[in-house]
Backbone as a ProteinNet text record, in pm:
[ID]
protein_1_A
[PRIMARY]
XXXXXXXXXXXXXXXXXXXXXXXXXXXXXXXXXXXXXXXXXXXXXXXXXXXXXXXXXXXXXXXXXXXXXXXXXXXXXXXXXXXXXXXXXXXXXXXXXXXXXXXXXXXXXXXXXXXXXXXXXXXXXXXXXXXXXXXXXXXXXXXXXXXXXXXXXXXXXXXXXXXXXXXXXXXXXXXXXXXXXXXXXXXXXXXX
[TERTIARY]
-112	27.4	127.6	260.5	366.3	392.6	405	419	572	658.2	781.3	877	967.5	1035.5	1177	1252.9	1401.7	1438.8	1359.7	1415.5	1405.9	1362.5	1357.2	1460.6	1479.6	1593.1	1545.7	1530.3	1495.7	1610.6	1549.5	1671.5	1622.6	1709.6	1851.8	1853	1993.1	2021.4	2151.2	2154.5	2258.5	2390.1	2501.9	2640.1	2731.8	2819	2927	3030.2	3163.2	3297.8	3383.9	3478.3	3560.9	3651.9	3669.9	3741.2	3678.2	3548.5	3471.6	3368.2	3380.2	3292.7	3152.6	3066.1	2908.7	2839.2	2690.7	2616.2	2509.4	2441.2	2350	2374.6	2353.3	2374.5	2254.4	2270.1	2129.9	2165.9	2100.2	2093.5	2014.6	1940.4	1849.4	1923.1	1930.9	1997.9	1918.2	1978.5	1896.7	1908.9	1807.2	1812.8	1662.7	1666.2	1526.7	1510.8	1397.1	1329.3	1204.9	1183.9	1065.3	974.7	854.3	754.4	653.1	667.5	603.4	518.8	386.2	271.9	310.2	303.9	314.7	206.9	91.1	-2.7	9.5	98.6	116.1	183.1	140.9	201.1	351.8	420.3	572.2	585.5	482.6	524.7	455.6	396.6	340.3	451	448.2	554.8	522.7	638.8	621.5	604.8	553.1	566.8	703.9	735	876.1	858.9	951.2	967.5	1110.9	1126.9	1275.9	1288.4	1399.1	1439.8	1572.5	1567.7	1679.3	1719.6	1846.1	1888.5	1866	1788	1755.2	1872.8	1971.4	2091.5	2184.6	2273.8	2367.9	2338.9	2241.4	2218.8	2097.5	1990.8	1868.3	1843.9	1832.8	1845.7	1688	1652.4	1526.3	1534.9	1455.8	1433.3	1353.2	1386	1300.3	1228.4	1104.9	1033.7	951.5	959.1	870.4	811.4	692.4	644.1	520.8	468.1	490.3	430	520.6	477.7	560	536.8	636.1	763.8	894.4	1021.6	1033.4	995.3	1029.7	943.6	837.9	754.3	773.5	894	911.1	952.4	1029.2	1039.7	937.2	835.3	722.4	604.8	627.2	516.1	508.1	586.3	590.2	680.1	687.2	775.8	713.6	763	733.5	857.1	888.1	982.5	944.4	1020.8	980.6	1112	1077.1	1185.5	1151.8	1257.9	1232.6	1260.5	1180.6	1187.4	1174.6	1268.1	1239.5	1156.3	1037.7	941.3	935.8	1011	1019.7	1064	1050.4	1062.7	962.7	976.6	853.2	924.6	838.5	892.1	766.6	811.2	715	754.2	683.3	732.8	854.3	952.6	1063.8	1178	1144.8	1239.3	1212.3	1315.6	1302.8	1283.4	1211.9	1182	1180.1	1249.4	1240.2	1127.3	1053.6	938	979.1	933.6	968.2	844.8	857.6	763.4	828.2	777.9	818.4	704.9	750.3	681.8	676.8	574	565	501.2	557.8	513.4	505.3	475.7	473	338.6	291.5	188.4	86.3	-39.2	-123.1	-101.5	-41.3	-6.5	86.1	89.4	197.7	114.9	165.3	123.4	226.6	162.2	265.5	264	374.3	381.4	459.4	384.1	436.4	540.7	652.4	758.1	811.4	869.1	950.1	1067.1	1167.5	1282.6	1348.1	1427.2	1508.7	1629.3	1660.2	1779.8	1911.5	1966.2	2090.8	2163.4	2301.4	2365.9	2402.1	2392.7	2433.6	2317.2	2383.2	2288	2151.4	2048.7	1907.1	1877.3	1854.7	1815.2	1684.5	1624.3	1474.6	1401.4	1266	1171.7	1057	986.9	861.1	756.3	679.7	557.3	444.7	412.7	294.3	166.4	55.6	-74.4	-120.5	-233.4	-300.8	-446.7	-470.7	-600.6	-630.9	-699.1	-711	-828	-808.4	-897	-1037.8	-1150	-1274.4	-1297.3	-1224	-1257.6	-1173.1	-1079.4	-987.8	-1026.6	-1123.1	-1177	-1228.4	-1200.1	-1276	-1311.1	-1437.3	-1473.6	-1566.1	-1532.8	-1621.6	-1719.9	-1783.4	-1909	-1862.3	-1935	-1909	-1876.6	-1765.5	-1733.3	-1701.4	-1826.4	-1818.9	-1732	-1639.2	-1571.1	-1439	-1410.1	-1277.8	-1305.9	-1217.9	-1247.1	-1196.3	-1267.7	-1247.4	-1200	-1183	-1159.1	-1008.9	-1008.5	-865.3	-853.5	-728.4	-707.5	-655.1	-729.2	-661.5	-589.3	-478.1	-379.7	-318.5	-358.9	-308.6	-214.9	-172.4	-59.2	47.4	161.3	279.6	225.4	170.7	126	21.8	-71.5	-153.3	-104.2	5.5	71.2	159	231.5	320.5	242.1	123.7	27.2	-27.1	-60.5	-97.3	20.4	123.6	252.2	280	273.8	284.1	183.7	64.9	-54.9	-21.8	-2.2	34.2	166.5	249.4	367.9	329	222.1	170.5	106	73.7	-13.4	100.9	70.8	160.6	174.2	303	347	239.7	225.3	145.8	242.2	365.5	440.5	583.7	690.6	840.1	887.9	950	1015.2	1161.2	1227.5	1360.7	1445.4	1554.3	1647.6	1708.2	1697	1751.9	1889.5	1895.6	2027.4	1994.8	2078.9	2062.1	1971.8	1912.6	1835.7	1899.1	2040	2091	2124.7	2134.1	2171.8	2095.4	2138.5	2080.8	1959.2	1849.5	1746.4	1756.1	1806.4	1851	1718.9	1600.1	1497.6	1468.8	1531.2	1510.4	1629.9	1584.4	1707.9	1802.1	1942.9	2029	1980.5	2009.1	1964.5	1837.8	1754.8	1617.1	1609.7
1771	1755.2	1780.9	1751.3	1774.7	1916.8	1949	2102.8	2147.1	2060.5	2098.3	2020.9	2084.8	2038.7	2075.2	2055	2070.8	2204.5	2319.4	2450.7	2458.5	2356	2362.4	2266	2270.6	2199.2	2067.3	1972.1	1842.4	1772.2	1661.2	1556.6	1426	1363.9	1391.4	1488	1546.2	1643.6	1594.1	1640.8	1613.4	1705.2	1634.5	1724.7	1677.9	1778.5	1758.9	1828.4	1784	1840.9	1879	1974.5	2010.5	1880.1	1793.1	1657.3	1554.8	1599.9	1515.7	1418.4	1405	1329.3	1383.1	1296.7	1336.6	1231.8	1273.4	1165.9	1241.2	1159.9	1213.7	1218.8	1309	1309.4	1335.4	1289.8	1305.2	1337.4	1451.8	1476.2	1356.8	1299.7	1209	1056.5	984.1	835.2	746.9	678.7	590.5	438.4	356	235.5	207.8	128.1	76.7	174.3	217.6	302.3	235	259.9	211.9	350.8	299.2	392.7	364.3	413	374.1	480.4	458.8	557.4	564.2	680.4	731.9	672.6	639.6	570.9	413.4	342.4	209.1	157.9	32.1	-31.1	-60	-79	-106.7	-246.8	-323.1	-467.4	-465.5	-376.5	-376.3	-345.3	-427.5	-416.8	-290.1	-224.4	-106.6	-135.3	-34.2	-62.8	-7	-51.9	-27.8	47.5	137.9	198.8	179.2	183.6	176	278.1	363.1	475.7	441	419.6	389	481.2	488.4	584.4	547.1	619.3	576.1	562.9	661.3	635.6	761.4	773.4	877.5	997.2	954.1	1058.5	1141.4	1065.1	1122.9	1097.5	1195	1192.5	1176.3	1062.9	1064.7	933.2	945.6	831.3	727.5	611.6	496.3	455.5	482.3	476.9	339.9	260.2	145.1	136.2	92	71.4	176.5	191.5	108.1	-44.9	-134.9	-277	-354.5	-466.3	-544.4	-556.3	-562.8	-552.5	-636.6	-769.8	-885.4	-860.4	-764.3	-753.9	-617.3	-550	-423.5	-422.2	-538.6	-565.4	-605.6	-662.5	-698.4	-594.6	-479.4	-372.8	-285.3	-294.7	-186.5	-64.2	38.1	152.9	275.3	391.3	529.4	604.1	682.6	782.6	915.7	958.2	1040.2	1130.7	1242	1326.2	1389.6	1416.3	1492.5	1644	1726.5	1875.8	1946.6	2025.6	2116.6	2237.2	2244.2	2341.7	2470.8	2467.8	2594	2577.2	2662.1	2649.8	2703	2663.7	2738.2	2711.2	2771.8	2759.9	2676.5	2572.4	2509.9	2534.2	2632.2	2662.5	2774	2750.8	2831.2	2754.8	2647.2	2562.2	2571.1	2602.9	2608.5	2465	2459	2328.4	2340.2	2246.3	2236.7	2162.2	2220.5	2152.4	2082.9	1955.7	1879	1811.2	1765.9	1681.5	1560.5	1442.4	1335.5	1350.1	1379.3	1408.6	1283	1198.5	1062.5	1054.1	1017	987.9	1120.2	1096.8	1215.9	1216.2	1119.3	1094.7	1013.1	1019.1	1140.8	1252.6	1229.4	1348.9	1304.3	1374.9	1339.7	1340.4	1235.7	1236.1	1295	1345	1412.8	1364.3	1332.9	1294.5	1422.6	1474.5	1596.4	1558.8	1614.6	1577.4	1698.3	1664.7	1785	1714.9	1830.9	1784.4	1902.3	1872	1976.2	2017.4	2143.5	2184.2	2108.8	2056.5	1992.5	1974.7	1991.2	1964.5	1833.8	1737.4	1607.1	1530.6	1410.2	1329.8	1288.8	1311	1289.9	1148.1	1119.8	972.6	953.5	1082.7	1060.7	1183.1	1170.7	1264.2	1236.8	1341.1	1337.8	1333.5	1252.8	1242.2	1322.9	1420.7	1527.2	1472	1518	1477.4	1526.4	1467.8	1470.2	1535.4	1634.2	1690.8	1790	1744	1797.7	1915.9	2039.7	2131.8	2097.2	2120.7	2090.3	2128.1	2230	2298.7	2215.4	2154	2056.4	1923.3	1860	1724.9	1684.8	1583.9	1528.8	1379.5	1339.1	1211.2	1163.1	1055.6	996.3	898.8	840.9	760.7	650.2	594.1	477.1	342.8	295.1	166.5	58.3	23.1	-88.4	-46.9	-115.8	-77.6	1.7	28.9	101.5	262.2	331.2	471.7	555.4	637.6	726.6	863.1	880.5	1025	1057	1177	1220.6	1376	1435.2	1564.4	1633.2	1733.3	1794.7	1934	1922.6	2057.9	2077.8	2200.3	2220.1	2335.3	2390.3	2492.5	2485.2	2526.9	2534	2603.2	2722.1	2808.4	2729.5	2646.5	2561	2462	2395.7	2282.2	2331.3	2447.5	2499.1	2546.7	2601.7	2639.1	2522.7	2420.9	2291.4	2239	2225.4	2181.9	2243.4	2392.8	2477.1	2442.7	2436.3	2400	2261.3	2175.1	2027.5	2022.5	2098.3	2083.8	2137.3	2205.8	2249.3	2136.2	2035.5	1917.9	1811.3	1727.3	1620.3	1533.8	1480.2	1417.5	1276.7	1243.3	1111.8	989.2	1012	877.3	936.2	829.4	865	776.2	852.4	786.8	772.1	655.5	643.3	546.8	603.2	510.2	404.5	288.7	154.2	104.4	123.8	70.6	25.6	-32.6	-78	-205.6	-224	-333.2	-472.2	-492.5	-602.3	-610.3	-489.9	-485.1	-571.4	-619.6	-694.1	-596	-655.1	-568.5	-522.3	-401	-328.8	-329.9	-351.3	-317.8	-456.9	-556.4	-690.1	-707.9	-773.1	-800.3	-892.6	-895.6	-983.8	-1135.6	-1221.5	-1360.2	-1399.1	-1288.9	-1297.8	-1301.2
-1600.4	-1662.6	-1556.4	-1578.4	-1471.3	-1447.8	-1311.5	-1272.9	-1296.4	-1293.6	-1289.8	-1407.2	-1474.4	-1582.4	-1578.7	-1685	-1691.4	-1645.5	-1661.4	-1625.6	-1482.4	-1397.2	-1274	-1201.1	-1075.2	-1008	-992.6	-1082	-1068.2	-1019.3	-930.8	-894.7	-931.6	-994.5	-1015	-1142.3	-1137.5	-1239.5	-1312.4	-1449.3	-1540.3	-1481.5	-1515.2	-1515.7	-1608.3	-1619.5	-1709.9	-1674.1	-1667.4	-1629.1	-1755	-1736.8	-1843	-1885	-1804.6	-1840.9	-1934.9	-1963	-2052.9	-1963.9	-1842.2	-1760.6	-1746.7	-1754.8	-1758.8	-1682.7	-1652.5	-1596.2	-1529.4	-1429	-1348.4	-1201.4	-1128.3	-975	-902.5	-788.3	-705.9	-573.4	-508.7	-364.5	-273.6	-341.8	-262.3	-286.1	-186.6	-201.6	-299.9	-365.9	-466.8	-384.8	-396.3	-347.1	-278.7	-181.5	-115.4	3.7	34.8	130.3	187.2	311.2	392.8	383.3	387	377.9	511.6	626.6	754.3	803.1	801.1	862	1008.5	1049	1189.9	1268.3	1222.9	1318.3	1311.1	1230.1	1226.7	1362.2	1402	1522	1482.5	1582.1	1548.5	1484.8	1527.7	1451.3	1309.8	1261.8	1146.2	1037.5	926.3	815.2	755.4	719.4	639	482.4	395.9	260.9	217.6	96.3	34	-86	-118.1	-231.7	-286.2	-419.6	-477.6	-552.6	-551.6	-624.1	-693.8	-829.4	-897.5	-1003	-1043.3	-1142.3	-1289.4	-1358.2	-1506.4	-1595.9	-1590.8	-1662	-1682.2	-1774.9	-1771.2	-1866.1	-1956.3	-2073	-2029.9	-1986.5	-1952.8	-1801.8	-1731.1	-1575.1	-1525	-1457.2	-1402.7	-1282.1	-1184	-1086.5	-1148.8	-1145.6	-1164.5	-1034.9	-1033.9	-897.5	-898.4	-801.6	-796.3	-656.1	-644.8	-510.4	-497.1	-381	-257.7	-274.5	-214.2	-225.8	-117.2	-96.5	-15.8	-79.3	-12.5	-67.9	-177.5	-163	-255.1	-374.8	-388.5	-495.8	-565.6	-546.6	-590.4	-733.8	-779.5	-907.5	-1010.9	-939.3	-1022.8	-1005.8	-946.2	-911.5	-1027.9	-1116.8	-1232.5	-1179.1	-1256.4	-1235.8	-1304.6	-1265.6	-1316.6	-1319.5	-1415.6	-1422.6	-1347.8	-1241.9	-1157	-1133.2	-1046.5	-1014.5	-837.1	-788.3	-678.8	-687.8	-626.9	-652.9	-527.7	-480.3	-366	-425.8	-361.3	-405.7	-332.6	-202.2	-123.9	14.9	91.7	244.3	312.7	430.6	535.7	675.4	766.9	907.3	996	1064.8	1160.6	1297.5	1359	1495.9	1467.6	1519.3	1494.7	1399	1353.2	1271.3	1136.1	1048.2	917.9	850.9	749	685.9	536.1	468	318.3	259.1	174.9	127.2	-9.7	-16.5	-141.8	-200.8	-329.7	-382.8	-456.9	-445.7	-549.5	-642.1	-776.1	-897.2	-967.1	-955.3	-1018.3	-1154.9	-1261.5	-1390.7	-1455	-1587.9	-1659.8	-1755.9	-1808.8	-1904.7	-1867	-1837.3	-1876.2	-1776.7	-1673.8	-1572.6	-1464.4	-1369.6	-1246.3	-1124.1	-1031	-909.8	-806.9	-688	-594.2	-474.3	-415.3	-285.2	-200.2	-105.4	-40.9	73.3	64.4	148.6	232.6	348.8	423.7	481	511.9	576.7	635	747.2	793.3	698.8	678	578.2	625.5	519	529.1	383.7	383.9	264.7	227.4	341.2	312	230.9	183.1	101.7	171	110.6	172.3	186.7	307.1	337.4	413.6	450	501.7	465.3	473.9	454.3	536.6	601	648.8	532.8	531.2	435.5	490	447.1	486.1	448.8	528.1	528.8	361.7	345.2	192.1	211.7	285.4	313.9	178.7	91.5	-29.6	7.3	-49.2	-20.8	-97.6	-43.7	-108.4	-240.1	-280.7	-437.6	-536.9	-471.5	-574.2	-561.1	-494.6	-508.9	-619.6	-666.6	-805.9	-786.4	-831.6	-809.6	-944.2	-1000.2	-1093	-1050.6	-1124.2	-1092.6	-1002.9	-910.7	-831.1	-913.5	-878.7	-944.9	-836.1	-779.3	-671.4	-563.5	-515.9	-399.3	-433.2	-565.6	-609.5	-608.2	-546.6	-535.9	-683.2	-712.3	-819.1	-786.3	-643.1	-592.4	-613.7	-643.1	-632.5	-616.8	-592.1	-562.3	-692.2	-732.2	-869.1	-815.2	-823.1	-799.1	-937.6	-980	-1138.6	-1142.4	-1034.2	-1053.1	-936.1	-975.2	-863.1	-733.3	-759.2	-641.8	-562.6	-615.4	-521.6	-451	-535.9	-474.7	-346.1	-374.9	-262.8	-153.1	-162.2	-68.5	-6.4	-72.4	12.7	89.9	30.8	103.7	246	231.8	335.5	449.2	403.8	521	557.8	496.2	536.5	631.2	612.9	703.9	841.6	854.1	989.9	1075.1	990.1	1053.5	1091.4	1176.2	1199.8	1078.8	1070	939.3	944.7	799.1	789.1	803.3	754.2	747.2	741.2	757.8	738.6	614.3	521.9	418.8	451.4	468.8	508.6	429.6	387.6	309.4	397.3	336	397.5	337.7	212	142	2.3	-52.6	-211	-208.3	-317.7	-330.7	-297.6	-289	-275.6	-115.8	-42.3	84.5	172.3	279.1	392.7	455.8	478	526.9	667.2	670.8	807.9	904.1	868.4	964.4	1033.2	1012.9	1076.1	1167.5	1269.3	1395.4	1310.8	1345.6	1299	1321.1	1215.4	1215.9	1160.1	1127.5	1089.7	929.1
[MASK]
++++++++++++++++++++++++++++++++++++++++++++++++++++++++++++++++++++++++++++++++++++++++++++++++++++++++++++++++++++++++++++++++++++++++++++++++++++++++++++++++++++++++++++++++++++++++++++++++

């Protein structure tokens, strides 16, 4: 089941003002993001993710990807939220720990994220490693070449402990905001 709900600081969040305006606001930029593994060669194409706003009454991220950028619309979507789950220190630097809580039913998947503290609009995250503790590994029967293995983290305490441990490891990837889905691809040289 999802570990975080409306009693927590989900992003996006609902707002209403005394003048009657209301809607959803987000500290995380919406639009297209690249997901580039740190071990990828510079010439390798990144995966893409798209984070859109669900609406003004019910606040959620519409998450699609990872996929090629031109296939994001055909890739399906999940309702998701960003959640700051804590802070830690890496060396002498403070680090915010975040998760992308993806999907709701039959449960949520989690992408562990970290970033340097800042009040500005969030446009990048380090994607943390996914080294599942042995006690949390689950696997069903073999199904040809398809894996049934997953990591079962069933409490906030365990998720935060895993995120803190993974923050001490080299980041797996970088998640970087590029722009809206209609924006020119900023990862390509001009004229391409």
